[in-house]
N, C-alpha and C positions, 0 to 999 in steps of 0.2 A: 458789709463793711461800714463802720461808723465814720463820721467826719474826722474825728481825731486821728484815726488810723490812716485815712487818706491823706490828711495834711502831713503826717509824719512820713508816709511813704513818698509823697511828692518831694518833700524836703530831702530825703535820702537820695532819691533819683537825681534831683538837681545837683546835689553835692557830688554825685558821681559823674556829672557832666551830661546828663540826658537832656535832649532838646524838649521844647514845649510840645512839639508835635509827637514826639516819641512817648511822652508821658500821657498825652491825650489818647493815643492809639492803644496804650496798655489798658487804660481804664475803660475805654469804649469796647475793646475786645473782651475784657472781663465781664462787662455788662451784657454784651451780646451772647457770650457763652452761657451766662447764667440764665438769660431769657430763653434761649433755645432748649437748654436742659429742663428748665421748669415747664416750658410748654410741652415738651415731649412726655414728661412724667404726667402732666395733667391730661393730655390726650389719651395716654395709655390707661390711666385711672378711670376716666369717663367711659372709654370703650369697654373696659372690663365690667364696669357697673351696668352698662347698657346690655351687655351679653347676659349677665346673670339675671337682670330683671326681666329680660325678654324670655328667657328660658323658664323662669318661675311663673310668669303670667300666661304664656301661651303653650307651654309644654313643648311638644315637638313641632307645633305649627309655627309658621313664620309670623313676625310682627307686622309684615306688610301686606297681609291678606286684605281683600276688599272689605269684608265686614268689620275689620278692626279699624279701618280708616274712615268709614262713613259715620255720620252722626244723624240723629233724627232732626227733621226740619223744625224750626221754631215758628209758630204762627201767632199772630197777635189778633185778638178779637176786635180791637179798635184801631183806628187810624192814628198815627202820632200827631197829625195836624189838628185833630179834634180836641186834643188836650190843652191846646194853647188858647187862652181866653181872648 
C-alpha cells in the first residue's frame, strides 16, 4: 500500500468517525497479517528448496550423517605470531 492510498483511507475512516486508535489498529493488523503470510510463504519455500537439494545431493542418505558434517582440519606450517615484524 502506498502512502497516497493510506492517506486517502485514513481520511475516509476519519470522515466516517473512526477513532485514532481504531485506525492505528487497522493498519497494524494489516501489517501483521502481511508479515505472517510472507514469513509463512518464505519458510515453506526455503523448506521445499532444502528438501529438493538434500535429495539431489545425498540420494537416499540423510544430510545429517557424520561424514557430511565433518570437515578436514586446517593446519598452518607457520605460527601467526612469527609473521608480525
